N, C-alpha and C positions, 0 to 999 in steps of 0.2 A: 539426624538427617533432615534436610529441608524438604518440604512438600511443594512440588512444582507442577503446575498445570501446563499442558501443551495443547493449544487450540488449533484446530485444522478442519478442512472440509469447507462447509459453508454453502449458503444459498447464493451461488455466484457462478458465472461461466468459467471462472478460474478454479473451481472446486478441485479438479483432478490434479492440477499443479500444486495446490495447497497440500493435498495428501502426500505427494512426493516430498515436498519440503519438510513436512512433519515426520515422515518415515526416516529421512536423513537425520533430522534433529534427534529423534528418539533413539536412533542407533548410536549416536555419538555423544549423547549427554552422559556425564559421569555418574554411573549408578551407585558408586561408593559414597557420593556426596548427596545425591538427590533421590528422593522417593517420588517417582514420576506418575502423574495421572494424565493419560492421553484423553482429551475431551474432543470428541468428534461432533462437529456441527452438521447435522443432516441438511439435505437440500430443502427440507421443510422448516429449517431453523430450530430443530430440537437439539438439545445438548445431551449426548449419551457417551458411555464408555463401551467400546466395541471389542468383542472377542477376536483374537487373531489380527490385531490392529496393525502389525508390521507387514502383513501380506497385502500388496497392492490389489490383488484379485478379490480381496474381501469387499472392496468398494465398487466392483463392477456389477454387482447384483443386489437384490433387495437384502438389507441387513435385518436379520431377525433376532440374533442373540446379542443383546446389549442391556446395559443398566442405565437408567435415567439419572440425570444430574439436576439437582436443585441448588440454586444459589441463595445464600442467606445474606440479604442486603445489610451492609454496614458491619458485618460480623467477621469478615475475613475467613469465611468457612463455606464449605459445600457439603451437600448430602448426596451420597451415591447409593443406588439400590432400588428395588421394586417395593417390597413390603417392609422388610427390616432394614431401614436406612442407617448407614453409618456416617457420622459427621467427621470431617477432616479440617483442621486448621491449616491455612495456606501461607506460604512464604513469598511466592511469586508466580506469575503466569507468563508463558512465552507465546507470542502471537505468530502463528504460521498461516493465518487466514489471509489469502490474497483477494483483492477486489472488494466489491460492495458487501455489506453485512459482516465486515470484519476489519479490513484494512482502512476503511473509510471513516473510522472514528467510532463506529458503533460498539466494537469490543472495548475500546478505551472508556466509553461511557459506562458500559456494564461493569467493568472492573473498578471504576471510580465509585459507583454505587455500592459495590461489594467490599470496598476498602482493600483491594488486592493490588500490589505492585504489578505493572505490566511492562514487558520488554520493549514495546514499540512506542511510537510517538503519541502524544496526547491528542485530545479530540480535535482541537483547532488545526494543528499541523497535518494530522491524518486526513481530515476532510478537505482541506485546501489542496493538498497534493493529489487527492483522488480525482478531483474535478479539474480536468485539463483546461477548461475555459478560465475558471477563477485562478488557477495556478499561473497561467500565462498573463492574466491581468496583474497579478502580484509581481511577476517578472518585469513587466513594463513599468509599473509604478516604482520599482527599485532599480531601474536601468540595467537589468540583467538581459543580455542579448538573447533573443529568440527569433524564430522565423515569423514573417507576417502571418496573421491568422484572422479569421472571423468565425461567426457561429450562427446557427439557426435553431429554432425550437420546433418541436413536432406540431404544436398548435399553429404556428405561423406557416409552416410548410403545407399543412392540410388545408389552410384557408386559401393560400395562393402560391402554388408551387412555382409558377413562372416568375413571379415577383421575387421570390427568395433566390432563385437561380440568377436572375438579372442582377440583384444586389451583390451577390457573391462575385460575379464576373466584372462588375463595375470596379471592385476593389482589387481583384487578383487575376492572375493569368495562369493558364495551364503550363505544366502539369501541377496537380493539386493532390494532397493527401486528405482523405476524409475519415474521421474517427468518431466513435461514440465518446461523449465527454467523460463518462465515468466507467472506464473499462481498462483492462490491461491484457498482457499476453498476446498482443497484436490481433485480438479477436475483433471482427467487425470493421477492420481497417482496409481501405481500398484506395488505389491510385487511380486518378481520373485524368485523362488526356484530352477529353472533349466533352461537350455539353451532355450528351446521352450517358456517357460514363459517369459524369458528375451526378446526374439524377439517379442512376442505378446505385451509386455509392452511398448517396444520402438515404435511399430506401433501405439499404442493408444496415447502415449505422442506426437508423431509427428503430430497427428491430430490437436493439439492445439498450437504447436510452432515449429519453425525450429531448435531449439536447445534443447537437452534433457540432464538432469543431472542424473547420476546413483550414488547412495550413498550406503555405508555400512548400513545394517539393524541391528540396535541394538535390542536385545531381553531382556526381563525381566528388563525394565527400567520404570522410571516415567517421564511423561511430566510435566514440571513446566512452568507456564506463569507468566509474570510480566509486568506491564505497566510503562512507563516513561512519564513525563509531564514537558515541559520546552522549553527553547531556548538555545542550546549548553549544558548548565548545566541542570540537571533535578532532580525532586523529584520522588520517587518511590512509587508504589501502594503496596497493599498486594499481596502475591503470591497465585496462584491457581493451583490445580492439577486436570485435567480432569481424570475421572476414566473410566473403560472399555476400556482403551487405551492398545492396544496390539502392532500392527505394525504401524498403523496410523489410525486416525479417518477419515472415508470417508464423503462425502457430506451429506449423510442421517444421519449419526451419529451426525454430527455437528448441523444440522439445522432442521431435520425433525423427531426427536424423539418425540413421543406423550407424553411420560412420562419423563419430564426433571428433575424430582426430583432425588437427589443423583447422579447426573452425574458429579459433580465437588466438590472438597474439597478445601475450602478457608483456607489459612494458614496451609498447610499440615505439617505433622510431618517430619521435615528434620534435619539432623545434622547441628549444628551451623556453622561449617566450610563451608558446602555446601551453606547455606543461604547467608553467607558473600560473598562467591565466586560469586554467581549468582548476588547479588546486585552490586558488584564491576565491573563485566563484563558488566552488563546492562548500568551502567554509562559510562564505557569506550567506548562502542559501540555507545552510543548516541552522544558522542563527536566526535569520529572518523568519523562517517558517516554524521556529521553536521546536525543532526536531529532536528526537532522542532514540537511543538504541542503535541499531544498524540500518542504514539506508543505502540505496544505490542511486547515483545520479547519472543520467545518460546525456552525453554531449554529442554535438556534430561539429566537425572541422571541415570547412570547404577547401577547394583547391587553392584558394588564396590565403589559407591559414587563418581564416576568420572563424572564431569560436561561437557556437550557438548552444544554448541549453535546450535539450529536448523535453525531458521530464524527470521527476523525482519519484522514486519507488520507496515508500515508507516500510513495506514488508517485502523485500526483494526475494526472488526465487532462490531456494537453498540458503536463505539468509546471507547470500553473497559470500559464503565462506571461501569460495575459490579465489576471490580477490585478495584474501588475507594470507594465503599460504606462503606467498613470496615474502611476507613480513614475518615469517616464522610463527604465525598464529594458527594452531591447529583448530579443527572444528569444535572439539570439546572445550578448548580454551576460549573460543569466541562465545560459546554458550555461557561459560562462567562469567565472562565480562558483561554479557547482556543481563544476567541475573543481578550482578552487583550494581550495574547502572540503574536498573529498574528499582531496586530497593533504595538506592541513594536518592533518586528522583522522588519516590514516594515519601521518604522521610522528610525531604525538603518541603514537599507540598503540604503535609499535615502540620507543619509548623505555622502555617498561615492561620489567621483568625477567620472563622466561618460563622461566628455568632456575634450578635450585637444587641445589647439590652437597651430597650427604649421604654418610654411611658405611653406609647401609642395605644396599646391594648387596654391598659388600666384606665386611660383617660377616655376611651371610646364609650359613648353613651348610646344605649340601645335605641333611644328616640331618633337618632340620626338615620337609622335603618328604615324607620317608618316612612320617611320621605320618599323612598323609592319602591315601596311595596303597596299593594292595594288592600 
């Protein structure tokens, strides 16, 4: 049996959604093939194993019954327990952490140091896609269509709010969408139709991040989502169109609708040219950002059938399994593929040379150091 870690929770505003993704994953992973260790990252960034971890209500109160987790760097092992710790050798880790302190490349870095294969993208792709400003800059550099945007920093806004707003309105016209640069799940996002609303929206976004992106607001458009699965090259899922989409779906629209029927259209009716363009752009971005595992890319199609890329989610909610069902890929099969891809990527990475022998240290003379010391 393979030993598999599943990371979830996290010090992030997307903590609760991460818990849901993990519970879905833990319920669907093949227990006949894998020995699973659910690793909960608390809101204080501690890694623990929680009792009754499949119950969502466990995470609505202070968690007292847990076992701490220690990572053994470079050894592909963890220790679990309080006093008498048991050591486990690991085969792979599945990333269900959404947002900062997980999806942004931090978990990728930790797993690299621990020599553990990880199901999600590497450090660079994860961090680039987490930061909406840098992500859009990469879009522009690679001629990937996106809406016009600009950004401000908390420091600049605090120094001169009027100048920041003036510079925004010099470049763009209302309506505008204001977002924290490093966030997801539609948290902190506001539509602004006038100057006062813009100021209020910036204040809200700055509560969550020190950098804020301001984007042109498309109207009368369709949102189209597609998932990619692979390492560098990828296969594509079916497309999906969330309905009731006007300016953006807020957190409640996405996750707390009691009636979830008829909220999404699978395989929406799109012009063939539009479908082809979305598929080609998805594959192009997957390679440019050096992505791996499963990702979801969100597009917008305006009334003139012009395609824009909105954003890339490197750890999509529910691991985007719902986009693969139409391709006859069940959730447990998607998890199997993620584990296989992670191990293949890890095996490829460790083939590279990380050591270089030189004479620098043997030739170094201690007298050289004296020049710089008193």
